[in-house]
C-alpha positions, 0 to 999 in steps of 0.5 A: 125641327132638327133632332136635339143632340149632345156632344160633350168634349172635357178640356183643362179649365185654364184658370183654376185647374177646372174641367171645361165641356164643351156642349152642342144642345139643339145644335146650339154650342154651350161651355160649362164648368165642372170638376173643380179640382179639391181646394187645397188645405194649408196642412200646419202641422205637418209642416211644423214636424218638418221644419223641427225635422229639417232643424235637427239635419239641414241635409234632408231635403226631403222635409223642405219638400213637404213644408213647400207641399204642405203650405203650398194652398193655391199659389201654385195656381198663380205662378201657372198661369202666369207661366203659362201666359208667357211665349215660352211658357206656350212654348214649353208646355206645347213641345214638353222639353226635359230640363232634367235631361238636357241637364244630365246629358254631361257630355253635351254640356262639357262641349260648350264653350268655356265661360257658359251657363253650362260650363258653371253649372258643372263645376258648381255640382261637381264641387257640391258632389250633386247630380240632376236627378238628387232633386227628384229624388229628394221629392219623391222621399218627402210627405206630399199631401196633395199628392192625392190631387189629380193635377193635368199634365201641364200643371205637372210639367211646370212644376217639374221645370221649376222643381229641375232649374233649382241648381242653375238659380244657384249658379246665375246668383252665384249663392253656394250649395251650404246651408248659407247659400241654400237660403239665400237662394231661397230668398231670391226664390221667394222673389220670383214666386208665391211660396209660403213654404219656402218663406218659413224655411228661409225665415228659419234659416236666417233667424239661425243666423242672426246670433253673433252676426248682427244684421249683416245676415238678415241685410243679405237675406233681404237684397236676395229677395230683392234681387229675384223681385227685381230678376226676369221671371226665370222659370219662363226664360228658355234656359234651355236654349241658353246654356251654351251662352256666357254666363253673364250675358244670360244673367243680363237677359234674367235682369239678375243684378251683378253678386258685386253689386247686391252683396259688396261684403262678398259672398257668405258662405257657412254651415249650421252644423258649425255655427257659420250661418251667414260668415262671409267669403271675399269674392277673392276666396 
């Protein structure tokens, strides 16, 4: 009889972040699943404390990341699985392009054509006095209750990509970097991804703008959400390869409905501290 042998190979399990062990026992190939990731509990207390801090100072982006992480649960995994099932998602996970580094290369972006996505991004970042590294700094400043979980490199790649795309989403939707624009962009994002944390923040922002605005502001938020639902999944799109394209062409490829169609009353603009959350700013302004 052939001698019994045993060869082990550990691989990330594609369905739930587990570990697959490929084993050969007595010359018979076997595959078993072991070492499941710890469950991701919902941290309501931490989320509430961060929400209070955010209400006091809406500029504290680190509180946003804390809330998102605290209420993430297992939603991230389902979004990751959807991403890795797409052709470009597989390419990203294979090649690992650094989107943040690409967006930080201002000289390269400035060399791209007028009217391109790259040019619109540069204008947005300049007007808002923003940098590509700002989101990373805010995320690192936030409290991550799941930091003890050792996510594999592919999942971290996906999470970083979604984070680094945030300002590009603003550019594509025309929602500004003010408080009103951030809430509208959050609603658009919720249409794209499952996120209880973003939903909580967006809901609080919507309630904050209702007074004196009747139902115009909540309706605006609902339309932003539906706009995100109807669009293609932006995280799975090759935006790093489309930066040179006319921005309207990129919106067409992503099926992002024109702003004039979604918000015929005009883009809303305003800050919470000025009590102008959800105020209307016309396209001509």
